[in-house]
C-alpha positions as CSV (number, residue, x, y, z in Angstrom):
1,M,11.3,-59.1,11.9
2,A,14.4,-58.2,9.9
3,K,17.7,-58.3,11.8
4,D,18.9,-55.0,10.5
5,D,15.9,-52.8,11.2
6,N,12.8,-52.5,13.5
7,T,10.2,-53.4,11.0
8,I,7.8,-56.3,10.3
9,R,6.0,-57.0,7.0
10,L,2.2,-56.6,7.0
11,D,1.5,-60.2,6.2
12,Q,3.8,-61.4,9.0
13,F,2.1,-59.0,11.4
14,L,-1.4,-60.3,10.5
15,K,-0.3,-63.8,11.3
16,W,1.4,-62.7,14.6
17,A,-1.8,-60.8,15.6
18,G,-4.0,-63.8,14.9
19,V,-5.9,-62.2,12.1
20,A,-4.7,-64.7,9.6
21,Q,-3.8,-68.4,10.2
22,T,-1.4,-68.6,7.3
23,G,0.6,-66.4,5.0
24,G,-1.7,-67.3,2.2
25,E,-4.7,-66.2,4.1
26,A,-3.0,-62.9,5.0
27,K,-2.1,-62.4,1.4
28,V,-5.7,-62.7,0.3
29,L,-7.0,-60.4,3.0
30,I,-4.4,-57.8,1.9
31,Q,-4.9,-58.1,-1.8
32,F,-8.7,-57.9,-1.5
33,G,-8.3,-54.5,0.3
34,E,-9.6,-55.7,3.6
35,V,-6.7,-54.3,5.7
36,E,-5.9,-50.7,6.5
37,V,-2.7,-49.3,7.7
38,N,-2.9,-45.9,9.4
39,G,-6.4,-45.4,8.1
40,E,-5.7,-46.2,4.4
41,V,-6.3,-49.4,2.5
42,E,-3.1,-51.3,2.0
43,T,-2.8,-53.9,-0.8
44,R,1.0,-54.6,-0.5
45,R,1.6,-57.6,1.7
46,G,5.3,-56.7,1.9
47,R,4.5,-53.3,3.3
48,K,6.9,-52.7,6.2
49,L,5.3,-51.6,9.4
50,V,7.1,-49.6,12.1
51,E,6.5,-49.0,15.7
52,G,3.3,-47.1,16.2
53,D,1.6,-48.0,12.9
54,R,-2.1,-48.8,13.3
55,V,-3.4,-51.9,11.4
56,S,-7.2,-52.4,11.1
57,F,-9.2,-55.4,9.9
58,D,-12.9,-56.2,10.3
59,G,-13.5,-53.7,13.1
60,Q,-10.3,-54.7,15.0
61,A,-7.5,-52.3,15.4
62,F,-3.9,-53.1,16.4
63,T,-1.0,-50.9,17.2
64,V,2.4,-52.2,16.1
65,T,4.8,-52.6,19.0
66,L,8.2,-54.0,18.2
67,A,11.0,-55.2,20.4
68,P,14.6,-54.7,19.1
69,Y,16.0,-57.8,17.5
70,S,18.4,-59.4,20.0
71,G,20.1,-61.9,17.8
72,Q,19.1,-64.5,20.3
73,Y,17.7,-67.0,17.7
74,E,20.4,-66.8,15.1
């Protein structure tokens, strides 16, 4: 998640959610049109997700929930 906003990139979210094991795998899933964001196919791996966005893949649905960045790990 970026320090200055409450977003996460789609490829990062797929890894975090356990849908993809690597960034490369997430990239392929996204580019092949296998991932939907809010009911629409998304082919941009850098798509920024915000709180409440719905991500779907292969019959699984996830709702994006983000905690504010605390700066704890700088």
